[in-house]
All heavy atoms as a GROMACS GRO file, in nm:
protein
  604
    1MET      N    1   0.138  -2.160  -0.502
    1MET     CA    2   0.170  -2.043  -0.423
    1MET      C    3   0.041  -1.985  -0.366
    1MET      O    4  -0.057  -1.974  -0.436
    1MET     CB    5   0.239  -1.940  -0.513
    1MET     CG    6   0.345  -1.860  -0.444
    1MET     SD    7   0.423  -1.743  -0.556
    1MET     CE    8   0.579  -1.824  -0.578
    2THR      N    9   0.043  -1.945  -0.241
    2THR     CA   10  -0.077  -1.888  -0.181
    2THR      C   11  -0.086  -1.740  -0.210
    2THR      O   12   0.011  -1.678  -0.255
    2THR     CB   13  -0.076  -1.909  -0.028
    2THR    OG1   14   0.031  -1.832   0.027
    2THR    CG2   15  -0.061  -2.055   0.010
    3LEU      N   16  -0.200  -1.683  -0.181
    3LEU     CA   17  -0.222  -1.541  -0.203
    3LEU      C   18  -0.121  -1.457  -0.126
    3LEU      O   19  -0.063  -1.364  -0.180
    3LEU     CB   20  -0.365  -1.503  -0.162
    3LEU     CG   21  -0.407  -1.359  -0.185
    3LEU    CD1   22  -0.401  -1.326  -0.333
    3LEU    CD2   23  -0.547  -1.337  -0.134
    4ASN      N   24  -0.097  -1.490   0.001
    4ASN     CA   25  -0.001  -1.414   0.081
    4ASN      C   26   0.139  -1.422   0.024
    4ASN      O   27   0.213  -1.326   0.029
    4ASN     CB   28  -0.002  -1.461   0.227
    4ASN     CG   29  -0.120  -1.406   0.303
    4ASN    OD1   30  -0.183  -1.311   0.258
    4ASN    ND2   31  -0.151  -1.466   0.415
    5CYS      N   32   0.178  -1.537  -0.030
    5CYS     CA   33   0.310  -1.549  -0.091
    5CYS      C   34   0.322  -1.458  -0.212
    5CYS      O   35   0.424  -1.394  -0.232
    5CYS     CB   36   0.339  -1.693  -0.132
    5CYS     SG   37   0.369  -1.803   0.006
    6LEU      N   38   0.218  -1.450  -0.292
    6LEU     CA   39   0.221  -1.362  -0.408
    6LEU      C   40   0.235  -1.217  -0.366
    6LEU      O   41   0.310  -1.140  -0.425
    6LEU     CB   42   0.094  -1.380  -0.492
    6LEU     CG   43   0.079  -1.512  -0.565
    6LEU    CD1   44  -0.058  -1.521  -0.630
    6LEU    CD2   45   0.188  -1.529  -0.668
    7HIS      N   46   0.164  -1.177  -0.261
    7HIS     CA   47   0.173  -1.039  -0.214
    7HIS      C   48   0.308  -1.011  -0.152
    7HIS      O   49   0.361  -0.902  -0.168
    7HIS     CB   50   0.060  -1.008  -0.116
    7HIS     CG   51  -0.070  -0.987  -0.185
    7HIS    ND1   52  -0.097  -0.876  -0.259
    7HIS    CD2   53  -0.179  -1.066  -0.194
    7HIS    CE1   54  -0.219  -0.885  -0.311
    7HIS    NE2   55  -0.270  -1.000  -0.273
    8SER      N   56   0.368  -1.108  -0.082
    8SER     CA   57   0.500  -1.089  -0.025
    8SER      C   58   0.602  -1.062  -0.134
    8SER      O   59   0.691  -0.980  -0.118
    8SER     CB   60   0.542  -1.210   0.057
    8SER     OG   61   0.463  -1.220   0.173
    9ILE      N   62   0.588  -1.133  -0.247
    9ILE     CA   63   0.679  -1.109  -0.358
    9ILE      C   64   0.662  -0.967  -0.410
    9ILE      O   65   0.758  -0.895  -0.434
    9ILE     CB   66   0.654  -1.213  -0.471
    9ILE    CG1   67   0.698  -1.351  -0.423
    9ILE    CG2   68   0.728  -1.174  -0.598
    9ILE    CD1   69   0.653  -1.465  -0.511
   10ALA      N   70   0.538  -0.922  -0.424
   10ALA     CA   71   0.512  -0.786  -0.473
   10ALA      C   72   0.566  -0.682  -0.375
   10ALA      O   73   0.621  -0.580  -0.416
   10ALA     CB   74   0.363  -0.765  -0.495
   11ILE      N   75   0.552  -0.707  -0.245
   11ILE     CA   76   0.597  -0.614  -0.144
   11ILE      C   77   0.748  -0.600  -0.147
   11ILE      O   78   0.802  -0.492  -0.131
   11ILE     CB   79   0.549  -0.659  -0.004
   11ILE    CG1   80   0.398  -0.648   0.004
   11ILE    CG2   81   0.612  -0.576   0.106
   11ILE    CD1   82   0.337  -0.724   0.119
   12GLN      N   83   0.819  -0.711  -0.170
   12GLN     CA   84   0.964  -0.707  -0.173
   12GLN      C   85   1.014  -0.614  -0.283
   12GLN      O   86   1.122  -0.559  -0.273
   12GLN     CB   87   1.020  -0.847  -0.191
   12GLN     CG   88   1.001  -0.935  -0.070
   12GLN     CD   89   1.039  -1.079  -0.097
   12GLN    OE1   90   1.080  -1.114  -0.207
   12GLN    NE2   91   1.024  -1.162   0.003
   13HIS      N   92   0.935  -0.596  -0.387
   13HIS     CA   93   0.975  -0.511  -0.499
   13HIS      C   94   0.925  -0.368  -0.484
   13HIS      O   95   0.948  -0.286  -0.571
   13HIS     CB   96   0.926  -0.572  -0.630
   13HIS     CG   97   0.988  -0.705  -0.659
   13HIS    ND1   98   1.122  -0.720  -0.688
   13HIS    CD2   99   0.936  -0.829  -0.660
   13HIS    CE1  100   1.148  -0.847  -0.707
   13HIS    NE2  101   1.037  -0.917  -0.690
   14MET      N  102   0.857  -0.337  -0.375
   14MET     CA  103   0.809  -0.201  -0.351
   14MET      C  104   0.924  -0.121  -0.290
   14MET      O  105   0.980  -0.158  -0.188
   14MET     CB  106   0.690  -0.203  -0.253
   14MET     CG  107   0.617  -0.072  -0.244
   14MET     SD  108   0.481  -0.066  -0.123
   14MET     CE  109   0.395  -0.218  -0.145
   15ASN      N  110   0.961  -0.010  -0.355
   15ASN     CA  111   1.069   0.071  -0.300
   15ASN      C  112   1.015   0.167  -0.194
   15ASN      O  113   0.893   0.176  -0.173
   15ASN     CB  114   1.146   0.144  -0.412
   15ASN     CG  115   1.060   0.243  -0.486
   15ASN    OD1  116   0.976   0.312  -0.429
   15ASN    ND2  117   1.081   0.252  -0.617
   16SER      N  118   1.105   0.237  -0.127
   16SER     CA  119   1.062   0.323  -0.016
   16SER      C  120   0.973   0.438  -0.062
   16SER      O  121   0.881   0.478   0.009
   16SER     CB  122   1.183   0.376   0.062
   16SER     OG  123   1.265   0.454  -0.021
   17ALA      N  124   0.997   0.490  -0.183
   17ALA     CA  125   0.911   0.597  -0.235
   17ALA      C  126   0.770   0.546  -0.260
   17ALA      O  127   0.671   0.615  -0.231
   17ALA     CB  128   0.970   0.655  -0.362
   18GLN      N  129   0.758   0.424  -0.313
   18GLN     CA  130   0.626   0.365  -0.338
   18GLN      C  131   0.554   0.337  -0.206
   18GLN      O  132   0.434   0.359  -0.195
   18GLN     CB  133   0.640   0.237  -0.418
   18GLN     CG  134   0.684   0.259  -0.561
   18GLN     CD  135   0.720   0.131  -0.631
   18GLN    OE1  136   0.779   0.040  -0.572
   18GLN    NE2  137   0.685   0.122  -0.759
   19LEU      N  138   0.629   0.288  -0.106
   19LEU     CA  139   0.569   0.262   0.024
   19LEU      C  140   0.520   0.392   0.088
   19LEU      O  141   0.408   0.398   0.139
   19LEU     CB  142   0.670   0.192   0.116
   19LEU     CG  143   0.619   0.159   0.256
   19LEU    CD1  144   0.503   0.061   0.250
   19LEU    CD2  145   0.732   0.104   0.341
   20THR      N  146   0.602   0.496   0.080
   20THR     CA  147   0.562   0.626   0.135
   20THR      C  148   0.438   0.680   0.065
   20THR      O  149   0.346   0.730   0.129
   20THR     CB  150   0.678   0.727   0.124
   20THR    OG1  151   0.790   0.675   0.197
   20THR    CG2  152   0.640   0.863   0.178
   21ALA      N  153   0.435   0.668  -0.068
   21ALA     CA  154   0.318   0.714  -0.144
   21ALA      C  155   0.194   0.634  -0.105
   21ALA      O  156   0.085   0.692  -0.089
   21ALA     CB  157   0.345   0.702  -0.294
   22MET      N  158   0.209   0.503  -0.088
   22MET     CA  159   0.097   0.420  -0.048
   22MET      C  160   0.045   0.462   0.090
   22MET      O  161  -0.076   0.475   0.109
   22MET     CB  162   0.137   0.272  -0.046
   22MET     CG  163   0.023   0.179  -0.012
   22MET     SD  164   0.069   0.006  -0.006
   22MET     CE  165   0.138  -0.002   0.160
   23ILE      N  166   0.135   0.487   0.183
   23ILE     CA  167   0.094   0.528   0.317
   23ILE      C  168   0.020   0.661   0.312
   23ILE      O  169  -0.083   0.678   0.378
   23ILE     CB  170   0.218   0.534   0.411
   23ILE    CG1  171   0.270   0.393   0.437
   23ILE    CG2  172   0.184   0.605   0.540
   23ILE    CD1  173   0.406   0.388   0.506
   24CYS      N  174   0.070   0.755   0.233
   24CYS     CA  175   0.001   0.886   0.219
   24CYS      C  176  -0.138   0.869   0.160
   24CYS      O  177  -0.233   0.934   0.206
   24CYS     CB  178   0.085   0.980   0.134
   24CYS     SG  179   0.236   1.036   0.212
   25LEU      N  180  -0.151   0.785   0.059
   25LEU     CA  181  -0.282   0.759  -0.001
   25LEU      C  182  -0.377   0.695   0.100
   25LEU      O  183  -0.495   0.730   0.105
   25LEU     CB  184  -0.269   0.669  -0.124
   25LEU     CG  185  -0.216   0.734  -0.250
   25LEU    CD1  186  -0.185   0.629  -0.355
   25LEU    CD2  187  -0.317   0.835  -0.302
   26MET      N  188  -0.325   0.602   0.178
   26MET     CA  189  -0.408   0.536   0.279
   26MET      C  190  -0.459   0.638   0.380
   26MET      O  191  -0.575   0.633   0.421
   26MET     CB  192  -0.327   0.426   0.350
   26MET     CG  193  -0.299   0.306   0.264
   26MET     SD  194  -0.180   0.191   0.338
   26MET     CE  195  -0.277   0.128   0.476
   27GLN      N  196  -0.373   0.731   0.420
   27GLN     CA  197  -0.415   0.832   0.518
   27GLN      C  198  -0.513   0.932   0.460
   27GLN      O  199  -0.604   0.977   0.528
   27GLN     CB  200  -0.293   0.903   0.576
   27GLN     CG  201  -0.216   0.814   0.671
   27GLN     CD  202  -0.102   0.885   0.740
   27GLN    OE1  203  -0.024   0.955   0.678
   27GLN    NE2  204  -0.094   0.865   0.871
   28SER      N  205  -0.495   0.966   0.333
   28SER     CA  206  -0.582   1.069   0.275
   28SER      C  207  -0.712   1.015   0.217
   28SER      O  208  -0.812   1.086   0.213
   28SER     CB  209  -0.506   1.149   0.169
   28SER     OG  210  -0.466   1.066   0.064
   29HIS      N  211  -0.713   0.890   0.171
   29HIS     CA  212  -0.832   0.836   0.105
   29HIS      C  213  -0.900   0.723   0.181
   29HIS      O  214  -1.011   0.683   0.145
   29HIS     CB  215  -0.797   0.787  -0.036
   29HIS     CG  216  -0.755   0.897  -0.128
   29HIS    ND1  217  -0.843   0.988  -0.181
   29HIS    CD2  218  -0.633   0.931  -0.175
   29HIS    CE1  219  -0.778   1.073  -0.257
   29HIS    NE2  220  -0.649   1.041  -0.255
   30GLY      N  221  -0.835   0.670   0.282
   30GLY     CA  222  -0.893   0.561   0.359
   30GLY      C  223  -0.978   0.612   0.474
   30GLY      O  224  -0.971   0.730   0.510
   31GLY      N  225  -1.053   0.524   0.531
   31GLY     CA  226  -1.132   0.558   0.649
   31GLY      C  227  -1.043   0.557   0.773
   31GLY      O  228  -0.920   0.550   0.764
   32SER      N  229  -1.106   0.561   0.888
   32SER     CA  230  -1.029   0.569   1.012
   32SER      C  231  -0.945   0.443   1.035
   32SER      O  232  -0.832   0.451   1.084
   32SER     CB  233  -1.121   0.596   1.132
   32SER     OG  234  -1.217   0.493   1.144
   33PHE      N  235  -0.996   0.325   1.000
   33PHE     CA  236  -0.919   0.202   1.017
   33PHE      C  237  -0.796   0.202   0.926
   33PHE      O  238  -0.684   0.176   0.970
   33PHE     CB  239  -1.006   0.079   0.990
   33PHE     CG  240  -0.931  -0.050   1.004
   33PHE    CD1  241  -0.904  -0.102   1.130
   33PHE    CD2  242  -0.885  -0.118   0.892
   33PHE    CE1  243  -0.833  -0.220   1.144
   33PHE    CE2  244  -0.816  -0.237   0.906
   33PHE     CZ  245  -0.789  -0.288   1.032
   34VAL      N  246  -0.817   0.232   0.798
   34VAL     CA  247  -0.707   0.233   0.702
   34VAL      C  248  -0.605   0.340   0.740
   34VAL      O  249  -0.483   0.317   0.731
   34VAL     CB  250  -0.760   0.254   0.558
   34VAL    CG1  251  -0.646   0.273   0.459
   34VAL    CG2  252  -0.846   0.136   0.516
   35SER      N  253  -0.649   0.455   0.786
   35SER     CA  254  -0.558   0.560   0.831
   35SER      C  255  -0.476   0.513   0.951
   35SER      O  256  -0.357   0.545   0.962
   35SER     CB  257  -0.635   0.686   0.869
   35SER     OG  258  -0.697   0.741   0.756
   36SER      N  259  -0.536   0.436   1.039
   36SER     CA  260  -0.464   0.383   1.154
   36SER      C  261  -0.359   0.280   1.111
   36SER      O  262  -0.247   0.279   1.165
   36SER     CB  263  -0.561   0.318   1.253
   36SER     OG  264  -0.647   0.416   1.306
   37ILE      N  265  -0.393   0.198   1.013
   37ILE     CA  266  -0.294   0.103   0.960
   37ILE      C  267  -0.180   0.180   0.893
   37ILE      O  268  -0.063   0.144   0.908
   37ILE     CB  269  -0.360   0.004   0.860
   37ILE    CG1  270  -0.466  -0.080   0.930
   37ILE    CG2  271  -0.255  -0.085   0.794
   37ILE    CD1  272  -0.415  -0.168   1.042
   38ALA      N  273  -0.212   0.287   0.822
   38ALA     CA  274  -0.109   0.369   0.759
   38ALA      C  275  -0.014   0.428   0.864
   38ALA      O  276   0.108   0.426   0.845
   38ALA     CB  277  -0.174   0.481   0.677
   39GLN      N  278  -0.069   0.477   0.974
   39GLN     CA  279   0.015   0.531   1.080
   39GLN      C  280   0.103   0.421   1.140
   39GLN      O  281   0.221   0.444   1.168
   39GLN     CB  282  -0.070   0.597   1.189
   39GLN     CG  283   0.010   0.657   1.302
   39GLN     CD  284   0.108   0.765   1.257
   39GLN    OE1  285   0.091   0.829   1.154
   39GLN    NE2  286   0.213   0.783   1.335
   40ALA      N  287   0.048   0.302   1.158
   40ALA     CA  288   0.126   0.190   1.210
   40ALA      C  289   0.240   0.154   1.113
   40ALA      O  290   0.352   0.127   1.156
   40ALA     CB  291   0.036   0.070   1.234
   41LEU      N  292   0.211   0.156   0.982
   41LEU     CA  293   0.315   0.130   0.883
   41LEU      C  294   0.425   0.235   0.890
   41LEU      O  295   0.543   0.204   0.875
   41LEU     CB  296   0.256   0.127   0.742
   41LEU     CG  297   0.175   0.005   0.703
   41LEU    CD1  298   0.096   0.031   0.575
   41LEU    CD2  299   0.266  -0.115   0.686
   42ARG      N  300   0.386   0.358   0.913
   42ARG     CA  301   0.482   0.469   0.917
   42ARG      C  302   0.581   0.452   1.033
   42ARG      O  303   0.698   0.482   1.018
   42ARG     CB  304   0.407   0.602   0.929
   42ARG     CG  305   0.495   0.723   0.913
   42ARG     CD  306   0.416   0.852   0.920
   42ARG     NE  307   0.311   0.866   0.822
   42ARG     CZ  308   0.328   0.902   0.695
   42ARG    NH1  309   0.449   0.925   0.650
   42ARG    NH2  310   0.226   0.913   0.614
   43VAL      N  311   0.536   0.403   1.146
   43VAL     CA  312   0.622   0.395   1.265
   43VAL      C  313   0.681   0.256   1.289
   43VAL      O  314   0.767   0.240   1.375
   43VAL     CB  315   0.548   0.443   1.392
   43VAL    CG1  316   0.505   0.588   1.377
   43VAL    CG2  317   0.430   0.354   1.426
   44ALA      N  318   0.638   0.156   1.212
   44ALA     CA  319   0.682   0.018   1.235
   44ALA      C  320   0.827  -0.003   1.192
   44ALA      O  321   0.874   0.058   1.096
   44ALA     CB  322   0.592  -0.079   1.159
   45ASP      N  323   0.894  -0.094   1.264
   45ASP     CA  324   1.026  -0.138   1.220
   45ASP      C  325   1.004  -0.231   1.099
   45ASP      O  326   0.890  -0.270   1.070
   45ASP     CB  327   1.100  -0.210   1.333
   45ASP     CG  328   1.027  -0.332   1.383
   45ASP    OD1  329   1.016  -0.430   1.306
   45ASP    OD2  330   0.980  -0.330   1.498
   46PRO      N  331   1.110  -0.265   1.025
   46PRO     CA  332   1.092  -0.346   0.903
   46PRO      C  333   1.019  -0.478   0.923
   46PRO      O  334   0.938  -0.518   0.840
   46PRO     CB  335   1.235  -0.368   0.854
   46PRO     CG  336   1.311  -0.251   0.906
   46PRO     CD  337   1.249  -0.219   1.040
   47VAL      N  338   1.044  -0.547   1.033
   47VAL     CA  339   0.979  -0.675   1.057
   47VAL      C  340   0.829  -0.656   1.079
   47VAL      O  341   0.747  -0.725   1.018
   47VAL     CB  342   1.042  -0.748   1.179
   47VAL    CG1  343   0.962  -0.871   1.218
   47VAL    CG2  344   1.187  -0.784   1.148
   48ASN      N  345   0.791  -0.562   1.164
   48ASN     CA  346   0.649  -0.538   1.188
   48ASN      C  347   0.579  -0.475   1.069
   48ASN      O  348   0.462  -0.501   1.045
   48ASN     CB  349   0.630  -0.453   1.314
   48ASN     CG  350   0.656  -0.534   1.439
   48ASN    OD1  351   0.612  -0.648   1.449
   48ASN    ND2  352   0.728  -0.478   1.533
   49ARG      N  353   0.652  -0.395   0.991
   49ARG     CA  354   0.594  -0.339   0.869
   49ARG      C  355   0.557  -0.452   0.774
   49ARG      O  356   0.448  -0.454   0.717
   49ARG     CB  357   0.692  -0.243   0.803
   49ARG     CG  358   0.636  -0.177   0.679
   49ARG     CD  359   0.733  -0.080   0.615
   49ARG     NE  360   0.771   0.023   0.711
   49ARG     CZ  361   0.898   0.050   0.745
   49ARG    NH1  362   0.998  -0.018   0.693
   49ARG    NH2  363   0.924   0.146   0.831
   50GLN      N  364   0.647  -0.548   0.758
   50GLN     CA  365   0.619  -0.662   0.671
   50GLN      C  366   0.501  -0.742   0.723
   50GLN      O  367   0.417  -0.788   0.646
   50GLN     CB  368   0.743  -0.751   0.658
   50GLN     CG  369   0.727  -0.860   0.555
   50GLN     CD  370   0.708  -0.806   0.415
   50GLN    OE1  371   0.786  -0.723   0.370
   50GLN    NE2  372   0.604  -0.850   0.346
   51ARG      N  373   0.491  -0.759   0.854
   51ARG     CA  374   0.378  -0.831   0.913
   51ARG      C  375   0.247  -0.761   0.881
   51ARG      O  376   0.146  -0.825   0.850
   51ARG     CB  377   0.397  -0.843   1.064
   51ARG     CG  378   0.509  -0.938   1.102
   51ARG     CD  379   0.535  -0.938   1.249
   51ARG     NE  380   0.423  -1.003   1.319
   51ARG     CZ  381   0.406  -0.998   1.449
   51ARG    NH1  382   0.489  -0.931   1.526
   51ARG    NH2  383   0.303  -1.059   1.504
   52LEU      N  384   0.246  -0.628   0.890
   52LEU     CA  385   0.124  -0.553   0.857
   52LEU      C  386   0.089  -0.568   0.709
   52LEU      O  387  -0.027  -0.589   0.673
   52LEU     CB  388   0.143  -0.404   0.890
   52LEU     CG  389   0.136  -0.367   1.037
   52LEU    CD1  390   0.188  -0.225   1.058
   52LEU    CD2  391  -0.006  -0.380   1.088
   53LEU      N  392   0.189  -0.556   0.623
   53LEU     CA  393   0.164  -0.568   0.480
   53LEU      C  394   0.114  -0.708   0.444
   53LEU      O  395   0.026  -0.723   0.360
   53LEU     CB  396   0.290  -0.533   0.401
   53LEU     CG  397   0.335  -0.387   0.410
   53LEU    CD1  398   0.473  -0.370   0.348
   53LEU    CD2  399   0.234  -0.294   0.347
   54ASP      N  400   0.170  -0.810   0.509
   54ASP     CA  401   0.124  -0.947   0.485
   54ASP      C  402  -0.019  -0.968   0.535
   54ASP      O  403  -0.095  -1.045   0.478
   54ASP     CB  404   0.216  -1.048   0.554
   54ASP     CG  405   0.352  -1.062   0.486
   54ASP    OD1  406   0.365  -1.020   0.369
   54ASP    OD2  407   0.444  -1.114   0.552
   55ALA      N  408  -0.055  -0.899   0.643
   55ALA     CA  409  -0.188  -0.917   0.703
   55ALA      C  410  -0.298  -0.847   0.622
   55ALA      O  411  -0.414  -0.887   0.631
   55ALA     CB  412  -0.188  -0.863   0.846
   56PHE      N  413  -0.263  -0.744   0.546
   56PHE     CA  414  -0.364  -0.666   0.475
   56PHE      C  415  -0.329  -0.652   0.326
   56PHE      O  416  -0.310  -0.541   0.274
   56PHE     CB  417  -0.379  -0.527   0.538
   56PHE     CG  418  -0.424  -0.532   0.680
   56PHE    CD1  419  -0.333  -0.515   0.784
   56PHE    CD2  420  -0.557  -0.553   0.712
   56PHE    CE1  421  -0.374  -0.521   0.917
   56PHE    CE2  422  -0.600  -0.559   0.843
   56PHE     CZ  423  -0.507  -0.543   0.946
   57PRO      N  424  -0.325  -0.764   0.252
   57PRO     CA  425  -0.291  -0.756   0.109
   57PRO      C  426  -0.393  -0.676   0.028
   57PRO      O  427  -0.359  -0.617  -0.074
   57PRO     CB  428  -0.285  -0.902   0.064
   57PRO     CG  429  -0.369  -0.976   0.164
   57PRO     CD  430  -0.353  -0.901   0.293
   58ASP      N  431  -0.517  -0.669   0.075
   58ASP     CA  432  -0.618  -0.592   0.004
   58ASP      C  433  -0.586  -0.443   0.004
   58ASP      O  434  -0.617  -0.371  -0.091
   58ASP     CB  435  -0.757  -0.616   0.064
   58ASP     CG  436  -0.763  -0.589   0.213
   58ASP    OD1  437  -0.670  -0.632   0.287
   58ASP    OD2  438  -0.859  -0.526   0.259
   59LEU      N  439  -0.520  -0.395   0.109
   59LEU     CA  440  -0.481  -0.254   0.114
   59LEU      C  441  -0.369  -0.225   0.015
   59LEU      O  442  -0.366  -0.117  -0.045
   59LEU     CB  443  -0.438  -0.214   0.256
   59LEU     CG  444  -0.547  -0.224   0.362
   59LEU    CD1  445  -0.493  -0.182   0.498
   59LEU    CD2  446  -0.669  -0.142   0.324
   60ILE      N  447  -0.281  -0.321  -0.006
   60ILE     CA  448  -0.174  -0.304  -0.105
   60ILE      C  449  -0.236  -0.298  -0.245
   60ILE      O  450  -0.197  -0.215  -0.326
   60ILE     CB  451  -0.073  -0.420  -0.096
   60ILE    CG1  452  -0.006  -0.419   0.040
   60ILE    CG2  453   0.032  -0.409  -0.208
   60ILE    CD1  454   0.067  -0.545   0.074
   61GLU      N  455  -0.334  -0.383  -0.269
   61GLU     CA  456  -0.402  -0.380  -0.399
   61GLU      C  457  -0.472  -0.248  -0.422
   61GLU      O  458  -0.468  -0.192  -0.531
   61GLU     CB  459  -0.503  -0.493  -0.409
   61GLU     CG  460  -0.442  -0.628  -0.435
   61GLU     CD  461  -0.547  -0.735  -0.456
   61GLU    OE1  462  -0.654  -0.704  -0.514
   61GLU    OE2  463  -0.523  -0.848  -0.413
   62LYS      N  464  -0.536  -0.196  -0.318
   62LYS     CA  465  -0.616  -0.073  -0.334
   62LYS      C  466  -0.530   0.053  -0.338
   62LYS      O  467  -0.562   0.147  -0.412
   62LYS     CB  468  -0.717  -0.063  -0.219
   62LYS     CG  469  -0.814   0.052  -0.236
   62LYS     CD  470  -0.927   0.046  -0.137
   62LYS     CE  471  -1.023   0.160  -0.163
   62LYS     NZ  472  -1.140   0.154  -0.076
   63TYR      N  473  -0.421   0.057  -0.260
   63TYR     CA  474  -0.343   0.180  -0.247
   63TYR      C  475  -0.198   0.168  -0.296
   63TYR      O  476  -0.128   0.267  -0.303
   63TYR     CB  477  -0.340   0.227  -0.101
   63TYR     CG  478  -0.477   0.255  -0.044
   63TYR    CD1  479  -0.540   0.163   0.038
   63TYR    CD2  480  -0.543   0.373  -0.075
   63TYR    CE1  481  -0.667   0.188   0.090
   63TYR    CE2  482  -0.670   0.399  -0.024
   63TYR     CZ  483  -0.731   0.306   0.058
   63TYR     OH  484  -0.856   0.331   0.108
   64GLY      N  485  -0.154   0.048  -0.328
   64GLY     CA  486  -0.014   0.023  -0.363
   64GLY      C  487   0.025   0.065  -0.503
   64GLY      O  488  -0.054   0.128  -0.575
   65PRO      N  489   0.147   0.028  -0.544
   65PRO     CA  490   0.204   0.074  -0.672
   65PRO      C  491   0.123   0.037  -0.795
   65PRO      O  492   0.129   0.108  -0.895
   65PRO     CB  493   0.341   0.006  -0.677
   65PRO     CG  494   0.372  -0.034  -0.538
   65PRO     CD  495   0.241  -0.052  -0.467
   66THR      N  496   0.046  -0.072  -0.790
   66THR     CA  497  -0.031  -0.112  -0.908
   66THR      C  498  -0.178  -0.069  -0.900
   66THR      O  499  -0.257  -0.107  -0.985
   66THR     CB  500  -0.023  -0.265  -0.928
   66THR    OG1  501  -0.076  -0.329  -0.811
   66THR    CG2  502   0.120  -0.311  -0.952
   67SER      N  503  -0.210   0.011  -0.801
   67SER     CA  504  -0.350   0.053  -0.781
   67SER      C  505  -0.390   0.162  -0.880
   67SER      O  506  -0.306   0.225  -0.943
   67SER     CB  507  -0.369   0.104  -0.639
   67SER     OG  508  -0.304   0.229  -0.622
   68ASP      N  509  -0.520   0.185  -0.889
   68ASP     CA  510  -0.572   0.292  -0.974
   68ASP      C  511  -0.522   0.429  -0.927
   68ASP      O  512  -0.505   0.520  -1.006
   68ASP     CB  513  -0.725   0.290  -0.976
   68ASP     CG  514  -0.779   0.174  -1.058
   68ASP    OD1  515  -0.705   0.119  -1.142
   68ASP    OD2  516  -0.896   0.137  -1.036
   69PHE      N  517  -0.501   0.444  -0.796
   69PHE     CA  518  -0.451   0.571  -0.743
   69PHE      C  519  -0.314   0.605  -0.801
   69PHE      O  520  -0.281   0.722  -0.819
   69PHE     CB  521  -0.436   0.565  -0.590
   69PHE     CG  522  -0.566   0.573  -0.515
   69PHE    CD1  523  -0.612   0.463  -0.443
   69PHE    CD2  524  -0.641   0.689  -0.514
   69PHE    CE1  525  -0.731   0.470  -0.372
   69PHE    CE2  526  -0.760   0.697  -0.444
   69PHE     CZ  527  -0.805   0.587  -0.373
   70MET      N  528  -0.232   0.504  -0.829
   70MET     CA  529  -0.094   0.527  -0.874
   70MET      C  530  -0.082   0.538  -1.025
   70MET      O  531   0.021   0.577  -1.076
   70MET     CB  532  -0.004   0.414  -0.825
   70MET     CG  533   0.008   0.404  -0.676
   70MET     SD  534   0.111   0.536  -0.612
   70MET     CE  535   0.145   0.468  -0.450
   71LYS      N  536  -0.188   0.502  -1.097
   71LYS     CA  537  -0.182   0.508  -1.244
   71LYS      C  538  -0.185   0.654  -1.288
   71LYS      O  539  -0.255   0.737  -1.229
   71LYS     CB  540  -0.299   0.432  -1.305
   71LYS     CG  541  -0.288   0.284  -1.286
   71LYS     CD  542  -0.405   0.212  -1.348
   71LYS     CE  543  -0.395   0.063  -1.319
   71LYS     NZ  544  -0.513  -0.010  -1.358
   72PRO      N  545  -0.111   0.686  -1.394
   72PRO     CA  546  -0.115   0.823  -1.445
   72PRO      C  547  -0.256   0.860  -1.488
   72PRO      O  548  -0.329   0.778  -1.542
   72PRO     CB  549  -0.020   0.821  -1.566
   72PRO     CG  550   0.056   0.694  -1.555
   72PRO     CD  551  -0.023   0.601  -1.470
   73LYS      N  552  -0.293   0.982  -1.461
   73LYS     CA  553  -0.426   1.029  -1.498
   73LYS      C  554  -0.428   1.069  -1.644
   73LYS      O  555  -0.336   1.129  -1.695
   73LYS     CB  556  -0.466   1.150  -1.412
   73LYS     CG  557  -0.458   1.126  -1.263
   73LYS     CD  558  -0.558   1.022  -1.220
   73LYS     CE  559  -0.557   1.004  -1.071
   73LYS     NZ  560  -0.521   0.875  -1.023
   74GLN      N  561  -0.537   1.035  -1.710
   74GLN     CA  562  -0.556   1.073  -1.849
   74GLN      C  563  -0.674   1.169  -1.855
   74GLN      O  564  -0.780   1.141  -1.800
   74GLN     CB  565  -0.583   0.953  -1.936
   74GLN     CG  566  -0.467   0.859  -1.946
   74GLN     CD  567  -0.498   0.742  -2.037
   74GLN    OE1  568  -0.605   0.731  -2.094
   74GLN    NE2  569  -0.401   0.652  -2.051
   75PHE      N  570  -0.652   1.280  -1.918
   75PHE     CA  571  -0.758   1.379  -1.930
   75PHE      C  572  -0.818   1.370  -2.068
   75PHE      O  573  -0.748   1.354  -2.169
   75PHE     CB  574  -0.702   1.521  -1.905
   75PHE     CG  575  -0.650   1.539  -1.766
   75PHE    CD1  576  -0.515   1.529  -1.738
   75PHE    CD2  577  -0.738   1.564  -1.662
   75PHE    CE1  578  -0.468   1.545  -1.610
   75PHE    CE2  579  -0.692   1.580  -1.533
   75PHE     CZ  580  -0.556   1.571  -1.507
   76ILE      N  581  -0.949   1.382  -2.073
   76ILE     CA  582  -1.021   1.376  -2.199
   76ILE      C  583  -1.054   1.520  -2.239
   76ILE      O  584  -1.112   1.597  -2.160
   76ILE     CB  585  -1.151   1.293  -2.187
   76ILE    CG1  586  -1.116   1.151  -2.146
   76ILE    CG2  587  -1.228   1.296  -2.317
   76ILE    CD1  588  -1.237   1.067  -2.113
   77GLN      N  589  -1.016   1.555  -2.359
   77GLN     CA  590  -1.045   1.689  -2.408
   77GLN      C  591  -1.190   1.695  -2.453
   77GLN      O  592  -1.238   1.609  -2.526
   77GLN     CB  593  -0.951   1.723  -2.524
   77GLN     CG  594  -0.940   1.870  -2.549
   77GLN     CD  595  -0.828   1.897  -2.647
   77GLN    OE1  596  -0.790   1.812  -2.726
   77GLN    NE2  597  -0.774   2.017  -2.641
   78VAL      N  598  -1.260   1.798  -2.410
   78VAL     CA  599  -1.402   1.811  -2.442
   78VAL      C  600  -1.421   1.917  -2.545
   78VAL      O  601  -1.355   2.014  -2.554
   78VAL     CB  602  -1.484   1.848  -2.317
   78VAL    CG1  603  -1.631   1.823  -2.345
   78VAL    CG2  604  -1.440   1.769  -2.198
   0.00000   0.00000   0.00000
């Protein structure tokens, strides 16, 4: 299986709430390019959205459901 196939499988399991959260994170924490991709994801139809997600698997890793951004925060008591 290729890298893109693995990411396509992960994307198929991403629900709309996770996708929306990922797009918001991309817009708030990404640079101008990542923010532009987030805007494109927001307005894309399902076919073009999938094409964008397949083209940028690194963004899914960085901002998607399994990213550090999505992990619950743990606070250390001092």
